[in-house]
PQR file of N, CA, C, O and H, with PARSE charges and radii, in Angstrom:
ATOM      1  N   MET A   1      22.326 270.747 -37.029 -0.4000 1.5000
ATOM      2  CA  MET A   1      22.405 270.502 -35.603 -0.0000 2.0000
ATOM      3  C   MET A   1      23.454 271.436 -35.004  0.5500 1.7000
ATOM      4  O   MET A   1      24.474 271.769 -35.608 -0.5500 1.4000
ATOM      5  N   THR A   2      23.139 271.826 -33.804 -0.4000 1.5000
ATOM      6  CA  THR A   2      24.068 272.718 -33.127 -0.0000 2.0000
ATOM      7  C   THR A   2      25.040 271.896 -32.292  0.5500 1.7000
ATOM      8  O   THR A   2      24.874 270.691 -32.106 -0.5500 1.4000
ATOM      9  H   THR A   2      22.310 271.556 -33.313  0.4000 1.0000
ATOM     10  N   LEU A   3      26.042 272.579 -31.805 -0.4000 1.5000
ATOM     11  CA  LEU A   3      27.045 271.923 -30.981 -0.0000 2.0000
ATOM     12  C   LEU A   3      26.422 271.367 -29.699  0.5500 1.7000
ATOM     13  O   LEU A   3      26.902 270.366 -29.168 -0.5500 1.4000
ATOM     14  H   LEU A   3      26.176 273.558 -31.957  0.4000 1.0000
ATOM     15  N   GLY A   4      25.382 271.987 -29.208 -0.4000 1.5000
ATOM     16  CA  GLY A   4      24.713 271.520 -28.000 -0.0000 2.0000
ATOM     17  C   GLY A   4      24.133 270.123 -28.168  0.5500 1.7000
ATOM     18  O   GLY A   4      24.125 269.334 -27.223 -0.5500 1.4000
ATOM     19  H   GLY A   4      24.991 272.801 -29.639  0.4000 1.0000
ATOM     20  N   HIS A   5      23.648 269.814 -29.367 -0.4000 1.5000
ATOM     21  CA  HIS A   5      23.097 268.492 -29.614 -0.0000 2.0000
ATOM     22  C   HIS A   5      24.173 267.411 -29.532  0.5500 1.7000
ATOM     23  O   HIS A   5      23.898 266.292 -29.098 -0.5500 1.4000
ATOM     24  H   HIS A   5      23.655 270.455 -30.134  0.4000 1.0000
ATOM     25  N   PHE A   6      25.370 267.732 -29.938 -0.4000 1.5000
ATOM     26  CA  PHE A   6      26.456 266.755 -29.883 -0.0000 2.0000
ATOM     27  C   PHE A   6      26.868 266.441 -28.449  0.5500 1.7000
ATOM     28  O   PHE A   6      27.504 265.417 -28.197 -0.5500 1.4000
ATOM     29  H   PHE A   6      25.594 268.641 -30.290  0.4000 1.0000
ATOM     30  N   ILE A   7      26.518 267.298 -27.526 -0.4000 1.5000
ATOM     31  CA  ILE A   7      26.801 267.059 -26.118 -0.0000 2.0000
ATOM     32  C   ILE A   7      25.553 266.509 -25.426  0.5500 1.7000
ATOM     33  O   ILE A   7      25.639 265.584 -24.618 -0.5500 1.4000
ATOM     34  H   ILE A   7      26.002 268.130 -27.731  0.4000 1.0000
ATOM     35  N   TYR A   8      24.394 267.085 -25.749 -0.4000 1.5000
ATOM     36  CA  TYR A   8      23.150 266.721 -25.065 -0.0000 2.0000
ATOM     37  C   TYR A   8      22.729 265.282 -25.370  0.5500 1.7000
ATOM     38  O   TYR A   8      22.424 264.524 -24.449 -0.5500 1.4000
ATOM     39  H   TYR A   8      24.324 267.837 -26.406  0.4000 1.0000
ATOM     40  N   ILE A   9      22.708 264.902 -26.623 -0.4000 1.5000
ATOM     41  CA  ILE A   9      22.205 263.577 -27.000 -0.0000 2.0000
ATOM     42  C   ILE A   9      23.066 262.450 -26.410  0.5500 1.7000
ATOM     43  O   ILE A   9      22.503 261.537 -25.807 -0.5500 1.4000
ATOM     44  H   ILE A   9      22.955 265.518 -27.371  0.4000 1.0000
ATOM     45  N   PRO A  10      24.387 262.466 -26.548 -0.5600 1.5000
ATOM     46  CA  PRO A  10      25.168 261.400 -25.896  0.2800 2.0000
ATOM     47  C   PRO A  10      25.059 261.436 -24.367  0.5500 1.7000
ATOM     48  O   PRO A  10      25.110 260.393 -23.715 -0.5500 1.4000
ATOM     49  N   GLY A  11      24.911 262.623 -23.804 -0.4000 1.5000
ATOM     50  CA  GLY A  11      24.757 262.735 -22.350 -0.0000 2.0000
ATOM     51  C   GLY A  11      23.480 262.062 -21.879  0.5500 1.7000
ATOM     52  O   GLY A  11      23.494 261.330 -20.890 -0.5500 1.4000
ATOM     53  H   GLY A  11      24.870 263.470 -24.334  0.4000 1.0000
ATOM     54  N   ILE A  12      22.384 262.300 -22.574 -0.4000 1.5000
ATOM     55  CA  ILE A  12      21.105 261.679 -22.227 -0.0000 2.0000
ATOM     56  C   ILE A  12      21.180 260.172 -22.451  0.5500 1.7000
ATOM     57  O   ILE A  12      20.649 259.404 -21.649 -0.5500 1.4000
ATOM     58  H   ILE A  12      22.373 262.895 -23.378  0.4000 1.0000
ATOM     59  N   LEU A  13      21.824 259.743 -23.515 -0.4000 1.5000
ATOM     60  CA  LEU A  13      22.000 258.315 -23.770 -0.0000 2.0000
ATOM     61  C   LEU A  13      22.806 257.664 -22.649  0.5500 1.7000
ATOM     62  O   LEU A  13      22.449 256.584 -22.179 -0.5500 1.4000
ATOM     63  H   LEU A  13      22.256 260.367 -24.166  0.4000 1.0000
ATOM     64  N   LEU A  14      23.876 258.304 -22.221 -0.4000 1.5000
ATOM     65  CA  LEU A  14      24.679 257.780 -21.124 -0.0000 2.0000
ATOM     66  C   LEU A  14      23.879 257.743 -19.827  0.5500 1.7000
ATOM     67  O   LEU A  14      23.991 256.790 -19.056 -0.5500 1.4000
ATOM     68  H   LEU A  14      24.166 259.181 -22.603  0.4000 1.0000
ATOM     69  N   LEU A  15      23.089 258.756 -19.584 -0.4000 1.5000
ATOM     70  CA  LEU A  15      22.237 258.782 -18.397 -0.0000 2.0000
ATOM     71  C   LEU A  15      21.248 257.612 -18.423  0.5500 1.7000
ATOM     72  O   LEU A  15      21.013 256.977 -17.395 -0.5500 1.4000
ATOM     73  H   LEU A  15      22.998 259.530 -20.210  0.4000 1.0000
ATOM     74  N   GLY A  16      20.680 257.333 -19.570 -0.4000 1.5000
ATOM     75  CA  GLY A  16      19.758 256.207 -19.706 -0.0000 2.0000
ATOM     76  C   GLY A  16      20.447 254.878 -19.444  0.5500 1.7000
ATOM     77  O   GLY A  16      19.860 253.990 -18.825 -0.5500 1.4000
ATOM     78  H   GLY A  16      20.871 257.849 -20.405  0.4000 1.0000
ATOM     79  N   VAL A  17      21.679 254.729 -19.904 -0.4000 1.5000
ATOM     80  CA  VAL A  17      22.434 253.500 -19.663 -0.0000 2.0000
ATOM     81  C   VAL A  17      22.709 253.340 -18.170  0.5500 1.7000
ATOM     82  O   VAL A  17      22.573 252.240 -17.633 -0.5500 1.4000
ATOM     83  H   VAL A  17      22.155 255.451 -20.407  0.4000 1.0000
ATOM     84  N   VAL A  18      23.086 254.398 -17.509 -0.4000 1.5000
ATOM     85  CA  VAL A  18      23.371 254.335 -16.072 -0.0000 2.0000
ATOM     86  C   VAL A  18      22.109 253.999 -15.283  0.5500 1.7000
ATOM     87  O   VAL A  18      22.143 253.156 -14.386 -0.5500 1.4000
ATOM     88  H   VAL A  18      23.197 255.291 -17.945  0.4000 1.0000
ATOM     89  N   ILE A  19      21.008 254.646 -15.608 -0.4000 1.5000
ATOM     90  CA  ILE A  19      19.753 254.366 -14.907 -0.0000 2.0000
ATOM     91  C   ILE A  19      19.323 252.921 -15.151  0.5500 1.7000
ATOM     92  O   ILE A  19      18.878 252.246 -14.222 -0.5500 1.4000
ATOM     93  H   ILE A  19      20.979 255.330 -16.337  0.4000 1.0000
ATOM     94  N   GLY A  20      19.451 252.440 -16.380 -0.4000 1.5000
ATOM     95  CA  GLY A  20      19.114 251.054 -16.688 -0.0000 2.0000
ATOM     96  C   GLY A  20      19.984 250.074 -15.936  0.5500 1.7000
ATOM     97  O   GLY A  20      19.501 249.040 -15.474 -0.5500 1.4000
ATOM     98  H   GLY A  20      19.812 252.988 -17.135  0.4000 1.0000
ATOM     99  N   TYR A  21      21.259 250.386 -15.806 -0.4000 1.5000
ATOM    100  CA  TYR A  21      22.184 249.515 -15.078 -0.0000 2.0000
ATOM    101  C   TYR A  21      21.795 249.434 -13.599  0.5500 1.7000
ATOM    102  O   TYR A  21      21.801 248.352 -13.012 -0.5500 1.4000
ATOM    103  H   TYR A  21      21.651 251.227 -16.180  0.4000 1.0000
ATOM    104  N   VAL A  22      21.463 250.562 -13.011 -0.4000 1.5000
ATOM    105  CA  VAL A  22      21.084 250.591 -11.593 -0.0000 2.0000
ATOM    106  C   VAL A  22      19.779 249.830 -11.377  0.5500 1.7000
ATOM    107  O   VAL A  22      19.687 248.997 -10.475 -0.5500 1.4000
ATOM    108  H   VAL A  22      21.458 251.441 -13.488  0.4000 1.0000
ATOM    109  N   LEU A  23      18.774 250.112 -12.199 -0.4000 1.5000
ATOM    110  CA  LEU A  23      17.487 249.435 -12.036 -0.0000 2.0000
ATOM    111  C   LEU A  23      17.603 247.949 -12.335  0.5500 1.7000
ATOM    112  O   LEU A  23      16.947 247.141 -11.677 -0.5500 1.4000
ATOM    113  H   LEU A  23      18.849 250.789 -12.932  0.4000 1.0000
ATOM    114  N   GLY A  24      18.410 247.570 -13.299 -0.4000 1.5000
ATOM    115  CA  GLY A  24      18.622 246.165 -13.606 -0.0000 2.0000
ATOM    116  C   GLY A  24      19.320 245.439 -12.470  0.5500 1.7000
ATOM    117  O   GLY A  24      18.989 244.293 -12.168 -0.5500 1.4000
ATOM    118  H   GLY A  24      18.942 248.226 -13.834  0.4000 1.0000
ATOM    119  N   GLY A  25      20.275 246.093 -11.845 -0.4000 1.5000
ATOM    120  CA  GLY A  25      20.957 245.492 -10.701 -0.0000 2.0000
ATOM    121  C   GLY A  25      20.020 245.265  -9.535  0.5500 1.7000
ATOM    122  O   GLY A  25      20.096 244.239  -8.859 -0.5500 1.4000
ATOM    123  H   GLY A  25      20.543 247.024 -12.090  0.4000 1.0000
ATOM    124  N   ARG A  26      19.138 246.218  -9.298 -0.4000 1.5000
ATOM    125  CA  ARG A  26      18.158 246.058  -8.221 -0.0000 2.0000
ATOM    126  C   ARG A  26      17.200 244.923  -8.537  0.5500 1.7000
ATOM    127  O   ARG A  26      16.865 244.130  -7.657 -0.5500 1.4000
ATOM    128  H   ARG A  26      19.076 247.052  -9.847  0.4000 1.0000
ATOM    129  N   ALA A  27      16.760 244.839  -9.770 -0.4000 1.5000
ATOM    130  CA  ALA A  27      15.838 243.764 -10.158 -0.0000 2.0000
ATOM    131  C   ALA A  27      16.509 242.404 -10.018  0.5500 1.7000
ATOM    132  O   ALA A  27      15.868 241.440  -9.601 -0.5500 1.4000
ATOM    133  H   ALA A  27      17.032 245.483 -10.485  0.4000 1.0000
ATOM    134  N   ALA A  28      17.778 242.316 -10.358 -0.4000 1.5000
ATOM    135  CA  ALA A  28      18.498 241.049 -10.222 -0.0000 2.0000
ATOM    136  C   ALA A  28      18.633 240.657  -8.750  0.5500 1.7000
ATOM    137  O   ALA A  28      18.513 239.481  -8.406 -0.5500 1.4000
ATOM    138  H   ALA A  28      18.299 243.100 -10.697  0.4000 1.0000
ATOM    139  N   ALA A  29      18.880 241.633  -7.890 -0.4000 1.5000
ATOM    140  CA  ALA A  29      18.999 241.343  -6.457 -0.0000 2.0000
ATOM    141  C   ALA A  29      17.666 240.860  -5.888  0.5500 1.7000
ATOM    142  O   ALA A  29      17.632 239.918  -5.096 -0.5500 1.4000
ATOM    143  H   ALA A  29      18.977 242.588  -8.170  0.4000 1.0000
ATOM    144  N   VAL A  30      16.578 241.496  -6.287 -0.4000 1.5000
ATOM    145  CA  VAL A  30      15.252 241.082  -5.824 -0.0000 2.0000
ATOM    146  C   VAL A  30      14.938 239.684  -6.344  0.5500 1.7000
ATOM    147  O   VAL A  30      14.374 238.863  -5.621 -0.5500 1.4000
ATOM    148  H   VAL A  30      16.605 242.261  -6.930  0.4000 1.0000
ATOM    149  N   GLY A  31      15.298 239.413  -7.583 -0.4000 1.5000
ATOM    150  CA  GLY A  31      15.068 238.087  -8.143 -0.0000 2.0000
ATOM    151  C   GLY A  31      15.858 237.018  -7.419  0.5500 1.7000
ATOM    152  O   GLY A  31      15.351 235.917  -7.204 -0.5500 1.4000
ATOM    153  H   GLY A  31      15.756 240.080  -8.170  0.4000 1.0000
ATOM    154  N   ALA A  32      17.083 237.317  -7.040 -0.4000 1.5000
ATOM    155  CA  ALA A  32      17.897 236.348  -6.305 -0.0000 2.0000
ATOM    156  C   ALA A  32      17.309 236.088  -4.920  0.5500 1.7000
ATOM    157  O   ALA A  32      17.291 234.949  -4.455 -0.5500 1.4000
ATOM    158  H   ALA A  32      17.494 238.211  -7.215  0.4000 1.0000
ATOM    159  N   GLU A  33      16.831 237.137  -4.265 -0.4000 1.5000
ATOM    160  CA  GLU A  33      16.207 236.959  -2.946 -0.0000 2.0000
ATOM    161  C   GLU A  33      14.938 236.124  -3.064  0.5500 1.7000
ATOM    162  O   GLU A  33      14.672 235.275  -2.214 -0.5500 1.4000
ATOM    163  H   GLU A  33      16.846 238.062  -4.643  0.4000 1.0000
ATOM    164  N   ASP A  34      14.157 236.360  -4.109 -0.4000 1.5000
ATOM    165  CA  ASP A  34      12.946 235.569  -4.310 -0.0000 2.0000
ATOM    166  C   ASP A  34      13.288 234.104  -4.542  0.5500 1.7000
ATOM    167  O   ASP A  34      12.604 233.219  -4.028 -0.5500 1.4000
ATOM    168  H   ASP A  34      14.374 237.050  -4.799  0.4000 1.0000
ATOM    169  N   ALA A  35      14.327 233.843  -5.300 -0.4000 1.5000
ATOM    170  CA  ALA A  35      14.734 232.461  -5.565 -0.0000 2.0000
ATOM    171  C   ALA A  35      15.200 231.782  -4.279  0.5500 1.7000
ATOM    172  O   ALA A  35      14.890 230.613  -4.053 -0.5500 1.4000
ATOM    173  H   ALA A  35      14.882 234.562  -5.718  0.4000 1.0000
ATOM    174  N   GLN A  36      15.933 232.496  -3.440 -0.4000 1.5000
ATOM    175  CA  GLN A  36      16.379 231.932  -2.173 -0.0000 2.0000
ATOM    176  C   GLN A  36      15.187 231.629  -1.260  0.5500 1.7000
ATOM    177  O   GLN A  36      15.141 230.582  -0.615 -0.5500 1.4000
ATOM    178  H   GLN A  36      16.185 233.447  -3.624  0.4000 1.0000
ATOM    179  N   ALA A  37      14.229 232.549  -1.213 -0.4000 1.5000
ATOM    180  CA  ALA A  37      13.043 232.335  -0.386 -0.0000 2.0000
ATOM    181  C   ALA A  37      12.259 231.132  -0.903  0.5500 1.7000
ATOM    182  O   ALA A  37      11.768 230.328  -0.111 -0.5500 1.4000
ATOM    183  H   ALA A  37      14.265 233.400  -1.737  0.4000 1.0000
ATOM    184  N   ARG A  38      12.139 231.003  -2.210 -0.4000 1.5000
ATOM    185  CA  ARG A  38      11.429 229.870  -2.793 -0.0000 2.0000
ATOM    186  C   ARG A  38      12.136 228.556  -2.451  0.5500 1.7000
ATOM    187  O   ARG A  38      11.489 227.557  -2.135 -0.5500 1.4000
ATOM    188  H   ARG A  38      12.537 231.656  -2.853  0.4000 1.0000
ATOM    189  N   ASP A  39      13.473 228.568  -2.517 -0.4000 1.5000
ATOM    190  CA  ASP A  39      14.241 227.367  -2.166 -0.0000 2.0000
ATOM    191  C   ASP A  39      14.079 227.009  -0.690  0.5500 1.7000
ATOM    192  O   ASP A  39      13.969 225.832  -0.348 -0.5500 1.4000
ATOM    193  H   ASP A  39      13.999 229.379  -2.773  0.4000 1.0000
ATOM    194  N   ARG A  40      14.063 228.019   0.190 -0.4000 1.5000
ATOM    195  CA  ARG A  40      13.864 227.756   1.621 -0.0000 2.0000
ATOM    196  C   ARG A  40      12.479 227.174   1.875  0.5500 1.7000
ATOM    197  O   ARG A  40      12.339 226.234   2.657 -0.5500 1.4000
ATOM    198  H   ARG A  40      14.152 228.976  -0.088  0.4000 1.0000
ATOM    199  N   ARG A  41      11.444 227.727   1.218 -0.4000 1.5000
ATOM    200  CA  ARG A  41      10.094 227.191   1.385 -0.0000 2.0000
ATOM    201  C   ARG A  41      10.005 225.757   0.881  0.5500 1.7000
ATOM    202  O   ARG A  41       9.362 224.913   1.505 -0.5500 1.4000
ATOM    203  H   ARG A  41      11.558 228.491   0.583  0.4000 1.0000
ATOM    204  N   ARG A  42      10.650 225.485  -0.244 -0.4000 1.5000
ATOM    205  CA  ARG A  42      10.637 224.131  -0.794 -0.0000 2.0000
ATOM    206  C   ARG A  42      11.329 223.160   0.161  0.5500 1.7000
ATOM    207  O   ARG A  42      10.829 222.060   0.395 -0.5500 1.4000
ATOM    208  H   ARG A  42      11.173 226.171  -0.751  0.4000 1.0000
ATOM    209  N   ALA A  43      12.473 223.559   0.711 -0.4000 1.5000
ATOM    210  CA  ALA A  43      13.199 222.693   1.644 -0.0000 2.0000
ATOM    211  C   ALA A  43      12.369 222.445   2.904  0.5500 1.7000
ATOM    212  O   ALA A  43      12.343 221.325   3.415 -0.5500 1.4000
ATOM    213  H   ALA A  43      12.879 224.453   0.521  0.4000 1.0000
ATOM    214  N   ALA A  44      11.697 223.472   3.405 -0.4000 1.5000
ATOM    215  CA  ALA A  44      10.858 223.302   4.593 -0.0000 2.0000
ATOM    216  C   ALA A  44       9.683 222.384   4.289  0.5500 1.7000
ATOM    217  O   ALA A  44       9.314 221.551   5.117 -0.5500 1.4000
ATOM    218  H   ALA A  44      11.718 224.381   2.990  0.4000 1.0000
ATOM    219  N   ARG A  45       9.099 222.531   3.118 -0.4000 1.5000
ATOM    220  CA  ARG A  45       7.982 221.676   2.728 -0.0000 2.0000
ATOM    221  C   ARG A  45       8.421 220.222   2.619  0.5500 1.7000
ATOM    222  O   ARG A  45       7.711 219.323   3.070 -0.5500 1.4000
ATOM    223  H   ARG A  45       9.399 223.208   2.446  0.4000 1.0000
ATOM    224  N   GLU A  46       9.584 219.988   2.024 -0.4000 1.5000
ATOM    225  CA  GLU A  46      10.100 218.622   1.906 -0.0000 2.0000
ATOM    226  C   GLU A  46      10.444 218.035   3.272  0.5500 1.7000
ATOM    227  O   GLU A  46      10.226 216.846   3.504 -0.5500 1.4000
ATOM    228  H   GLU A  46      10.160 220.719   1.657  0.4000 1.0000
ATOM    229  N   ALA A  47      10.982 218.860   4.186 -0.4000 1.5000
ATOM    230  CA  ALA A  47      11.298 218.379   5.533 -0.0000 2.0000
ATOM    231  C   ALA A  47      10.025 218.000   6.275  0.5500 1.7000
ATOM    232  O   ALA A  47       9.996 216.982   6.966 -0.5500 1.4000
ATOM    233  H   ALA A  47      11.159 219.826   3.997  0.4000 1.0000
ATOM    234  N   ARG A  48       8.959 218.813   6.142 -0.4000 1.5000
ATOM    235  CA  ARG A  48       7.679 218.473   6.771 -0.0000 2.0000
ATOM    236  C   ARG A  48       7.124 217.178   6.192  0.5500 1.7000
ATOM    237  O   ARG A  48       6.602 216.337   6.924 -0.5500 1.4000
ATOM    238  H   ARG A  48       8.983 219.640   5.580  0.4000 1.0000
ATOM    239  N   ARG A  49       7.236 217.022   4.888 -0.4000 1.5000
ATOM    240  CA  ARG A  49       6.733 215.807   4.237 -0.0000 2.0000
ATOM    241  C   ARG A  49       7.499 214.579   4.723  0.5500 1.7000
ATOM    242  O   ARG A  49       6.896 213.541   4.994 -0.5500 1.4000
ATOM    243  H   ARG A  49       7.660 217.706   4.293  0.4000 1.0000
ATOM    244  N   LYS A  50       8.830 214.689   4.834 -0.4000 1.5000
ATOM    245  CA  LYS A  50       9.631 213.559   5.324 -0.0000 2.0000
ATOM    246  C   LYS A  50       9.306 213.248   6.776  0.5500 1.7000
ATOM    247  O   LYS A  50       9.226 212.081   7.158 -0.5500 1.4000
ATOM    248  H   LYS A  50       9.320 215.533   4.614  0.4000 1.0000
ATOM    249  N   ALA A  51       9.116 214.298   7.598 -0.4000 1.5000
ATOM    250  CA  ALA A  51       8.788 214.091   9.009 -0.0000 2.0000
ATOM    251  C   ALA A  51       7.421 213.425   9.127  0.5500 1.7000
ATOM    252  O   ALA A  51       7.226 212.559   9.980 -0.5500 1.4000
ATOM    253  H   ALA A  51       9.181 215.246   7.288  0.4000 1.0000
ATOM    254  N   ARG A  52       6.481 213.817   8.285 -0.4000 1.5000
ATOM    255  CA  ARG A  52       5.147 213.242   8.327 -0.0000 2.0000
ATOM    256  C   ARG A  52       5.181 211.763   7.926  0.5500 1.7000
ATOM    257  O   ARG A  52       4.503 210.939   8.539 -0.5500 1.4000
ATOM    258  H   ARG A  52       6.639 214.521   7.593  0.4000 1.0000
ATOM    259  N   THR A  53       5.960 211.430   6.909 -0.4000 1.5000
ATOM    260  CA  THR A  53       6.044 210.024   6.485 -0.0000 2.0000
ATOM    261  C   THR A  53       6.827 209.188   7.480  0.5500 1.7000
ATOM    262  O   THR A  53       6.575 207.990   7.606 -0.5500 1.4000
ATOM    263  H   THR A  53       6.510 212.100   6.411  0.4000 1.0000
ATOM    264  N   ALA A  54       7.775 209.793   8.191 -0.4000 1.5000
ATOM    265  CA  ALA A  54       8.548 209.058   9.199 -0.0000 2.0000
ATOM    266  C   ALA A  54       7.693 208.771  10.425  0.5500 1.7000
ATOM    267  O   ALA A  54       7.884 207.748  11.083 -0.5500 1.4000
ATOM    268  H   ALA A  54       7.980 210.766   8.088  0.4000 1.0000
ATOM    269  N   ASP A  55       6.749 209.662  10.746 -0.4000 1.5000
ATOM    270  CA  ASP A  55       5.876 209.487  11.903 -0.0000 2.0000
ATOM    271  C   ASP A  55       4.769 208.484  11.627  0.5500 1.7000
ATOM    272  O   ASP A  55       4.250 207.869  12.559 -0.5500 1.4000
ATOM    273  H   ASP A  55       6.594 210.493  10.212  0.4000 1.0000
ATOM    274  N   THR A  56       4.404 208.310  10.392 -0.4000 1.5000
ATOM    275  CA  THR A  56       3.318 207.399  10.022 -0.0000 2.0000
ATOM    276  C   THR A  56       3.839 205.968  10.033  0.5500 1.7000
ATOM    277  O   THR A  56       4.841 205.675   9.381 -0.5500 1.4000
ATOM    278  H   THR A  56       4.825 208.809   9.634  0.4000 1.0000
ATOM    279  N   PRO A  57       3.172 205.065  10.767 -0.5600 1.5000
ATOM    280  CA  PRO A  57       3.632 203.671  10.756  0.2800 2.0000
ATOM    281  C   PRO A  57       3.389 203.037   9.395  0.5500 1.7000
ATOM    282  O   PRO A  57       2.394 203.325   8.731 -0.5500 1.4000
ATOM    283  N   SER A  58       4.294 202.187   8.996 -0.4000 1.5000
ATOM    284  CA  SER A  58       4.155 201.535   7.697 -0.0000 2.0000
ATOM    285  C   SER A  58       3.152 200.406   7.800  0.5500 1.7000
ATOM    286  O   SER A  58       2.823 199.977   8.905 -0.5500 1.4000
ATOM    287  H   SER A  58       5.103 201.953   9.535  0.4000 1.0000
ATOM    288  N   ALA A  59       2.659 199.915   6.674 -0.4000 1.5000
ATOM    289  CA  ALA A  59       1.654 198.847   6.625 -0.0000 2.0000
ATOM    290  C   ALA A  59       2.269 197.504   7.004  0.5500 1.7000
ATOM    291  O   ALA A  59       1.537 196.586   7.374 -0.5500 1.4000
ATOM    292  H   ALA A  59       2.927 200.264   5.776  0.4000 1.0000
ATOM    293  N   ASP A  60       3.607 197.358   6.923 -0.4000 1.5000
ATOM    294  CA  ASP A  60       4.278 196.103   7.228 -0.0000 2.0000
ATOM    295  C   ASP A  60       4.327 195.827   8.724  0.5500 1.7000
ATOM    296  O   ASP A  60       4.452 194.670   9.127 -0.5500 1.4000
ATOM    297  H   ASP A  60       4.202 198.103   6.622  0.4000 1.0000
ATOM    298  N   GLU A  61       4.232 196.847   9.547 -0.4000 1.5000
ATOM    299  CA  GLU A  61       4.385 196.666  10.994 -0.0000 2.0000
ATOM    300  C   GLU A  61       3.098 196.298  11.658  0.5500 1.7000
ATOM    301  O   GLU A  61       3.062 196.111  12.874 -0.5500 1.4000
ATOM    302  H   GLU A  61       4.130 197.787   9.220  0.4000 1.0000
TER
END
């Protein structure tokens, strides 16, 4: 192996680690946004369900 390989191979490995870190961070951010959106939809669905049951007269009345 030449001296260039001792510089090139670790450089490419480091570049791969940096690219993976950036792409992983973006994926984590997108995943967090999706989870928040899912939680908001769930809360809205539960609020609609509670409002619907509150508007419906009970059988006791």
